[in-house]
C-alpha positions as protocol buffer text, in pm:
chain_id: "A"
residue {
  index: 1
  type: MET
  ca { x: 9180 y: 7613 z: 10959 }
}
residue {
  index: 2
  type: GLU
  ca { x: 9363 y: 7342 z: 10762 }
}
residue {
  index: 3
  type: VAL
  ca { x: 9164 y: 7068 z: 10936 }
}
residue {
  index: 4
  type: LEU
  ca { x: 8835 y: 7246 z: 10847 }
}
residue {
  index: 5
  type: ILE
  ca { x: 8936 y: 7292 z: 10481 }
}
residue {
  index: 6
  type: ARG
  ca { x: 9021 y: 6923 z: 10470 }
}
residue {
  index: 7
  type: ILE
  ca { x: 8699 y: 6805 z: 10609 }
}
residue {
  index: 8
  type: ASN
  ca { x: 8511 y: 7037 z: 10391 }
}
residue {
  index: 9
  type: ASN
  ca { x: 8693 y: 6901 z: 10086 }
}
residue {
  index: 10
  type: GLN
  ca { x: 8516 y: 6575 z: 10135 }
}
residue {
  index: 11
  type: THR
  ca { x: 8149 y: 6505 z: 10082 }
}
residue {
  index: 12
  type: ALA
  ca { x: 8135 y: 6293 z: 10398 }
}
residue {
  index: 13
  type: GLY
  ca { x: 8308 y: 6579 z: 10580 }
}
residue {
  index: 14
  type: ARG
  ca { x: 8058 y: 6836 z: 10448 }
}
residue {
  index: 15
  type: ASP
  ca { x: 7770 y: 6619 z: 10560 }
}
residue {
  index: 16
  type: LYS
  ca { x: 7914 y: 6579 z: 10924 }
}
residue {
  index: 17
  type: LEU
  ca { x: 7975 y: 6954 z: 10947 }
}
residue {
  index: 18
  type: ALA
  ca { x: 7626 y: 7020 z: 10823 }
}
residue {
  index: 19
  type: ARG
  ca { x: 7493 y: 6759 z: 11080 }
}
residue {
  index: 20
  type: LEU
  ca { x: 7672 y: 6932 z: 11364 }
}
residue {
  index: 21
  type: LEU
  ca { x: 7524 y: 7271 z: 11269 }
}
residue {
  index: 22
  type: GLN
  ca { x: 7177 y: 7113 z: 11216 }
}
residue {
  index: 23
  type: TYR
  ca { x: 7165 y: 6969 z: 11563 }
}
residue {
  index: 24
  type: MET
  ca { x: 7321 y: 7284 z: 11727 }
}
residue {
  index: 25
  type: SER
  ca { x: 7032 y: 7465 z: 11570 }
}
residue {
  index: 26
  type: ARG
  ca { x: 6778 y: 7242 z: 11726 }
}
residue {
  index: 27
  type: ALA
  ca { x: 6936 y: 7251 z: 12072 }
}
residue {
  index: 28
  type: LEU
  ca { x: 6936 y: 7637 z: 12043 }
}
residue {
  index: 29
  type: TRP
  ca { x: 6583 y: 7696 z: 11939 }
}
residue {
  index: 30
  type: ALA
  ca { x: 6472 y: 7454 z: 12215 }
}
residue {
  index: 31
  type: ILE
  ca { x: 6675 y: 7659 z: 12471 }
}
residue {
  index: 32
  type: LEU
  ca { x: 6556 y: 7993 z: 12329 }
}
residue {
  index: 33
  type: GLU
  ca { x: 6191 y: 7901 z: 12292 }
}
residue {
  index: 34
  type: GLY
  ca { x: 6091 y: 8232 z: 12476 }
}
residue {
  index: 35
  type: ARG
  ca { x: 6219 y: 8426 z: 12168 }
}
residue {
  index: 36
  type: PRO
  ca { x: 5975 y: 8328 z: 11890 }
}
residue {
  index: 37
  type: ARG
  ca { x: 6160 y: 8537 z: 11602 }
}
residue {
  index: 38
  type: VAL
  ca { x: 6506 y: 8361 z: 11684 }
}
residue {
  index: 39
  type: VAL
  ca { x: 6331 y: 8017 z: 11718 }
}
residue {
  index: 40
  type: HIS
  ca { x: 6171 y: 8067 z: 11372 }
}
residue {
  index: 41
  type: LYS
  ca { x: 6498 y: 8147 z: 11202 }
}
residue {
  index: 42
  type: LEU
  ca { x: 6682 y: 7867 z: 11385 }
}
residue {
  index: 43
  type: GLN
  ca { x: 6411 y: 7612 z: 11283 }
}
residue {
  index: 44
  type: GLY
  ca { x: 6431 y: 7717 z: 10923 }
}
residue {
  index: 45
  type: LEU
  ca { x: 6817 y: 7674 z: 10933 }
}
residue {
  index: 46
  type: GLU
  ca { x: 6768 y: 7327 z: 11081 }
}
residue {
  index: 47
  type: TYR
  ca { x: 6531 y: 7230 z: 10798 }
}
residue {
  index: 48
  type: ALA
  ca { x: 6755 y: 7369 z: 10535 }
}
residue {
  index: 49
  type: LEU
  ca { x: 7058 y: 7189 z: 10668 }
}
residue {
  index: 50
  type: SER
  ca { x: 6849 y: 6864 z: 10693 }
}
residue {
  index: 51
  type: THR
  ca { x: 6743 y: 6906 z: 10326 }
}
residue {
  index: 52
  type: PHE
  ca { x: 7097 y: 6993 z: 10216 }
}
residue {
  index: 53
  type: ARG
  ca { x: 7238 y: 6671 z: 10394 }
}
residue {
  index: 54
  type: LYS
  ca { x: 6968 y: 6464 z: 10214 }
}
residue {
  index: 55
  type: LEU
  ca { x: 7095 y: 6608 z: 9894 }
}
residue {
  index: 56
  type: LEU
  ca { x: 7464 y: 6536 z: 9966 }
}
residue {
  index: 57
  type: ARG
  ca { x: 7369 y: 6166 z: 10044 }
}
residue {
  index: 58
  type: TRP
  ca { x: 7173 y: 6121 z: 9717 }
}
residue {
  index: 59
  type: GLY
  ca { x: 7256 y: 5779 z: 9566 }
}
residue {
  index: 60
  type: ARG
  ca { x: 7446 y: 5653 z: 9884 }
}
residue {
  index: 61
  type: CYS
  ca { x: 7186 y: 5356 z: 9912 }
}
residue {
  index: 62
  type: ILE
  ca { x: 7364 y: 5191 z: 9611 }
}
residue {
  index: 63
  type: GLU
  ca { x: 7708 y: 5238 z: 9780 }
}
residue {
  index: 64
  type: ALA
  ca { x: 7554 y: 5105 z: 10100 }
}
residue {
  index: 65
  type: LEU
  ca { x: 7408 y: 4799 z: 9916 }
}
residue {
  index: 66
  type: HIS
  ca { x: 7758 y: 4738 z: 9741 }
}
residue {
  index: 67
  type: SER
  ca { x: 7930 y: 4740 z: 10070 }
}
residue {
  index: 68
  type: ALA
  ca { x: 7681 y: 4490 z: 10219 }
}
residue {
  index: 69
  type: LEU
  ca { x: 7761 y: 4259 z: 9940 }
}
residue {
  index: 70
  type: GLN
  ca { x: 8140 y: 4295 z: 10018 }
}
residue {
  index: 71
  type: ALA
  ca { x: 8065 y: 4228 z: 10387 }
}
residue {
  index: 72
  type: PHE
  ca { x: 7985 y: 3867 z: 10298 }
}
residue {
  index: 73
  type: SER
  ca { x: 8351 y: 3800 z: 10228 }
}
residue {
  index: 74
  type: HIS
  ca { x: 8450 y: 3880 z: 10591 }
}
residue {
  index: 75
  type: PRO
  ca { x: 8617 y: 3551 z: 10725 }
}
residue {
  index: 76
  type: ASP
  ca { x: 8450 y: 3594 z: 11082 }
}
residue {
  index: 77
  type: VAL
  ca { x: 8099 y: 3466 z: 11067 }
}
residue {
  index: 78
  type: VAL
  ca { x: 7964 y: 3697 z: 11349 }
}
residue {
  index: 79
  type: GLN
  ca { x: 8129 y: 4019 z: 11199 }
}
residue {
  index: 80
  type: ARG
  ca { x: 8018 y: 3891 z: 10856 }
}
residue {
  index: 81
  type: THR
  ca { x: 7647 y: 3874 z: 10977 }
}
residue {
  index: 82
  type: LEU
  ca { x: 7667 y: 4203 z: 11168 }
}
residue {
  index: 83
  type: LEU
  ca { x: 7826 y: 4390 z: 10890 }
}
residue {
  index: 84
  type: ALA
  ca { x: 7567 y: 4269 z: 10629 }
}
residue {
  index: 85
  type: ILE
  ca { x: 7266 y: 4333 z: 10841 }
}
residue {
  index: 86
  type: GLY
  ca { x: 7393 y: 4669 z: 10945 }
}
residue {
  index: 87
  type: ARG
  ca { x: 7487 y: 4781 z: 10592 }
}
residue {
  index: 88
  type: ILE
  ca { x: 7157 y: 4648 z: 10439 }
}
residue {
  index: 89
  type: SER
  ca { x: 6961 y: 4852 z: 10705 }
}
residue {
  index: 90
  type: ASN
  ca { x: 7160 y: 5146 z: 10630 }
}
residue {
  index: 91
  type: ALA
  ca { x: 7080 y: 5103 z: 10254 }
}
residue {
  index: 92
  type: CYS
  ca { x: 6721 y: 5104 z: 10342 }
}
residue {
  index: 93
  type: PHE
  ca { x: 6744 y: 5397 z: 10555 }
}
residue {
  index: 94
  type: MET
  ca { x: 6930 y: 5581 z: 10274 }
}
residue {
  index: 95
  type: PHE
  ca { x: 6663 y: 5484 z: 10005 }
}
residue {
  index: 96
  type: ALA
  ca { x: 6393 y: 5614 z: 10232 }
}
residue {
  index: 97
  type: ASP
  ca { x: 6591 y: 5942 z: 10278 }
}
residue {
  index: 98
  type: HIS
  ca { x: 6627 y: 5971 z: 9917 }
}
residue {
  index: 99
  type: LEU
  ca { x: 6240 y: 5964 z: 9860 }
}
residue {
  index: 100
  type: LEU
  ca { x: 6211 y: 6222 z: 10147 }
}
residue {
  index: 101
  type: TRP
  ca { x: 6432 y: 6455 z: 9949 }
}
residue {
  index: 102
  type: LEU
  ca { x: 6243 y: 6410 z: 9634 }
}
residue {
  index: 103
  type: GLY
  ca { x: 5933 y: 6508 z: 9813 }
}
residue {
  index: 104
  type: ARG
  ca { x: 6086 y: 6816 z: 9984 }
}
residue {
  index: 105
  type: ALA
  ca { x: 6237 y: 6918 z: 9638 }
}
residue {
  index: 106
  type: GLY
  ca { x: 5882 y: 6890 z: 9488 }
}
residue {
  index: 107
  type: LEU
  ca { x: 5999 y: 6638 z: 9231 }
}
residue {
  index: 108
  type: ALA
  ca { x: 5754 y: 6362 z: 9355 }
}
residue {
  index: 109
  type: LYS
  ca { x: 5460 y: 6312 z: 9582 }
}
residue {
  index: 110
  type: VAL
  ca { x: 5590 y: 6149 z: 9889 }
}
residue {
  index: 111
  type: ASP
  ca { x: 5397 y: 6051 z: 10212 }
}
residue {
  index: 112
  type: ALA
  ca { x: 5661 y: 6229 z: 10438 }
}
residue {
  index: 113
  type: LYS
  ca { x: 5510 y: 6070 z: 10763 }
}
residue {
  index: 114
  type: LYS
  ca { x: 5523 y: 5721 z: 10631 }
}
residue {
  index: 115
  type: TRP
  ca { x: 5867 y: 5740 z: 10493 }
}
residue {
  index: 116
  type: THR
  ca { x: 6011 y: 5934 z: 10780 }
}
residue {
  index: 117
  type: SER
  ca { x: 5884 y: 5649 z: 11009 }
}
residue {
  index: 118
  type: ILE
  ca { x: 6048 y: 5390 z: 10773 }
}
residue {
  index: 119
  type: SER
  ca { x: 6380 y: 5593 z: 10771 }
}
residue {
  index: 120
  type: ASN
  ca { x: 6392 y: 5594 z: 11144 }
}
residue {
  index: 121
  type: ARG
  ca { x: 6319 y: 5226 z: 11191 }
}
residue {
  index: 122
  type: TYR
  ca { x: 6593 y: 5133 z: 10959 }
}
residue {
  index: 123
  type: TRP
  ca { x: 6826 y: 5380 z: 11108 }
}
residue {
  index: 124
  type: LEU
  ca { x: 6751 y: 5219 z: 11440 }
}
residue {
  index: 125
  type: TYR
  ca { x: 6830 y: 4877 z: 11321 }
}
residue {
  index: 126
  type: SER
  ca { x: 7151 y: 4991 z: 11165 }
}
residue {
  index: 127
  type: LEU
  ca { x: 7251 y: 5161 z: 11482 }
}
residue {
  index: 128
  type: THR
  ca { x: 7160 y: 4866 z: 11697 }
}
residue {
  index: 129
  type: VAL
  ca { x: 7374 y: 4622 z: 11493 }
}
residue {
  index: 130
  type: ASN
  ca { x: 7666 y: 4870 z: 11494 }
}
residue {
  index: 131
  type: LEU
  ca { x: 7654 y: 4901 z: 11866 }
}
residue {
  index: 132
  type: VAL
  ca { x: 7666 y: 4513 z: 11919 }
}
residue {
  index: 133
  type: ARG
  ca { x: 7974 y: 4520 z: 11668 }
}
residue {
  index: 134
  type: ASP
  ca { x: 8122 y: 4788 z: 11882 }
}
residue {
  index: 135
  type: PHE
  ca { x: 8076 y: 4605 z: 12209 }
}
residue {
  index: 136
  type: ILE
  ca { x: 8228 y: 4292 z: 12060 }
}
residue {
  index: 137
  type: ALA
  ca { x: 8532 y: 4480 z: 11908 }
}
residue {
  index: 138
  type: LEU
  ca { x: 8589 y: 4663 z: 12236 }
}
residue {
  index: 139
  type: LYS
  ca { x: 8606 y: 4347 z: 12418 }
}
residue {
  index: 140
  type: GLU
  ca { x: 8843 y: 4181 z: 12164 }
}
residue {
  index: 141
  type: ALA
  ca { x: 9050 y: 4498 z: 12164 }
}
residue {
  index: 142
  type: LYS
  ca { x: 9101 y: 4473 z: 12544 }
}
residue {
  index: 143
  type: GLU
  ca { x: 9188 y: 4116 z: 12523 }
}
residue {
  index: 144
  type: ARG
  ca { x: 9425 y: 4163 z: 12228 }
}
residue {
  index: 145
  type: LYS
  ca { x: 9692 y: 4428 z: 12247 }
}
residue {
  index: 146
  type: GLY
  ca { x: 9845 y: 4565 z: 11943 }
}
residue {
  index: 147
  type: SER
  ca { x: 9528 y: 4521 z: 11727 }
}
residue {
  index: 148
  type: ILE
  ca { x: 9509 y: 4722 z: 11408 }
}
residue {
  index: 149
  type: VAL
  ca { x: 9225 y: 4938 z: 11524 }
}
residue {
  index: 150
  type: SER
  ca { x: 9271 y: 5093 z: 11871 }
}
residue {
  index: 151
  type: GLU
  ca { x: 9046 y: 5064 z: 12157 }
}
residue {
  index: 152
  type: GLY
  ca { x: 8997 y: 5439 z: 12151 }
}
residue {
  index: 153
  type: ALA
  ca { x: 8855 y: 5418 z: 11802 }
}
residue {
  index: 154
  type: TRP
  ca { x: 8588 y: 5175 z: 11923 }
}
residue {
  index: 155
  type: ILE
  ca { x: 8519 y: 5381 z: 12230 }
}
residue {
  index: 156
  type: VAL
  ca { x: 8454 y: 5699 z: 12007 }
}
residue {
  index: 157
  type: ASP
  ca { x: 8225 y: 5489 z: 11782 }
}
residue {
  index: 158
  type: THR
  ca { x: 8034 y: 5339 z: 12064 }
}
residue {
  index: 159
  type: VAL
  ca { x: 7975 y: 5704 z: 12195 }
}
residue {
  index: 160
  type: LYS
  ca { x: 7869 y: 5807 z: 11855 }
}
residue {
  index: 161
  type: ASN
  ca { x: 7623 y: 5514 z: 11803 }
}
residue {
  index: 162
  type: SER
  ca { x: 7490 y: 5540 z: 12156 }
}
residue {
  index: 163
  type: CYS
  ca { x: 7396 y: 5904 z: 12128 }
}
residue {
  index: 164
  type: ASP
  ca { x: 7246 y: 5841 z: 11777 }
}
residue {
  index: 165
  type: LEU
  ca { x: 7040 y: 5555 z: 11903 }
}
residue {
  index: 166
  type: LEU
  ca { x: 6826 y: 5776 z: 12134 }
}
residue {
  index: 167
  type: ILE
  ca { x: 6725 y: 6004 z: 11845 }
}
residue {
  index: 168
  type: PRO
  ca { x: 6524 y: 5741 z: 11628 }
}
residue {
  index: 169
  type: LEU
  ca { x: 6395 y: 5591 z: 11964 }
}
residue {
  index: 170
  type: THR
  ca { x: 6249 y: 5924 z: 12043 }
}
residue {
  index: 171
  type: ALA
  ca { x: 6128 y: 5978 z: 11694 }
}
residue {
  index: 172
  type: MET
  ca { x: 5935 y: 5645 z: 11719 }
}
residue {
  index: 173
  type: ASN
  ca { x: 5784 y: 5744 z: 12051 }
}
residue {
  index: 174
  type: HIS
  ca { x: 5981 y: 5477 z: 12247 }
}
residue {
  index: 175
  type: LEU
  ca { x: 6146 y: 5746 z: 12459 }
}
residue {
  index: 176
  type: LYS
  ca { x: 6022 y: 6085 z: 12556 }
}
residue {
  index: 177
  type: LEU
  ca { x: 6318 y: 6327 z: 12508 }
}
residue {
  index: 178
  type: GLY
  ca { x: 6288 y: 6692 z: 12441 }
}
residue {
  index: 179
  type: PRO
  ca { x: 6424 y: 6888 z: 12134 }
}
residue {
  index: 180
  type: ALA
  ca { x: 6708 y: 7034 z: 12346 }
}
residue {
  index: 181
  type: SER
  ca { x: 6808 y: 6691 z: 12455 }
}
residue {
  index: 182
  type: ILE
  ca { x: 6798 y: 6543 z: 12089 }
}
residue {
  index: 183
  type: GLY
  ca { x: 6994 y: 6858 z: 11978 }
}
residue {
  index: 184
  type: LEU
  ca { x: 7264 y: 6802 z: 12227 }
}
residue {
  index: 185
  type: LEU
  ca { x: 7276 y: 6424 z: 12153 }
}
residue {
  index: 186
  type: GLY
  ca { x: 7311 y: 6490 z: 11790 }
}
residue {
  index: 187
  type: VAL
  ca { x: 7590 y: 6753 z: 11856 }
}
residue {
  index: 188
  type: ALA
  ca { x: 7782 y: 6496 z: 12067 }
}
residue {
  index: 189
  type: SER
  ca { x: 7746 y: 6227 z: 11798 }
}
residue {
  index: 190
  type: SER
  ca { x: 7841 y: 6462 z: 11529 }
}
residue {
  index: 191
  type: ILE
  ca { x: 8160 y: 6558 z: 11720 }
}
residue {
  index: 192
  type: ALA
  ca { x: 8233 y: 6192 z: 11762 }
}
residue {
  index: 193
  type: GLY
  ca { x: 8178 y: 6138 z: 11390 }
}
residue {
  index: 194
  type: LEU
  ca { x: 8424 y: 6399 z: 11300 }
}
residue {
  index: 195
  type: LEU
  ca { x: 8695 y: 6297 z: 11527 }
}
residue {
  index: 196
  type: PRO
  ca { x: 8817 y: 6013 z: 11296 }
}
residue {
  index: 197
  type: MET
  ca { x: 8852 y: 6257 z: 11019 }
}
residue {
  index: 198
  type: VAL
  ca { x: 9090 y: 6489 z: 11210 }
}
residue {
  index: 199
  type: HIS
  ca { x: 9274 y: 6220 z: 11418 }
}
residue {
  index: 200
  type: ALA
  ca { x: 9373 y: 5911 z: 11223 }
}
residue {
  index: 201
  type: PRO
  ca { x: 9406 y: 5675 z: 11548 }
}
residue {
  index: 202
  type: PHE
  ca { x: 9016 y: 5717 z: 11587 }
}
residue {
  index: 203
  type: LYS
  ca { x: 8952 y: 5576 z: 11244 }
}
residue {
  index: 204
  type: ILE
  ca { x: 8789 y: 5221 z: 11237 }
}
């Protein structure tokens, strides 16, 4: 219970918990497709959680851009490049996400299809760069014992990014995965994203 309270006290923690419930809802309505009333309620819950998460992330594109500028001070040129590209892509993803929330809230007229596509594209870019960084870091962690970040932390991050990667790939029609598979992938990546918040050695 203390762990749950600690996570819920953080905005990022609430976002991750809501994400876990969101993808659980998707997996469940896909599995229970023969029960239309239950499916309708679960789809409504998924949509509400998605909208709630967009509100929680409001303004994060500015934070992401600021962190991208900080990445240019990294001493290693490869890590500097990967961090900068990943964070700029994340900032673009967040900006599209903000516009989508404005549309859902009825505060602006937004082409949801267009901006969802843009959001997925930049999310994919960000995840791809993060996975490259994970693989490089894993290789270095194996070669260099006693590093600040444990090998386990990079494995968890690799699992999280690998599961997430398949979600925008499916949304962009590069893969053909069903709602149940997407829901389960989202649950797995959400759990991997929560682990560093409950177990410090998994924090990068």
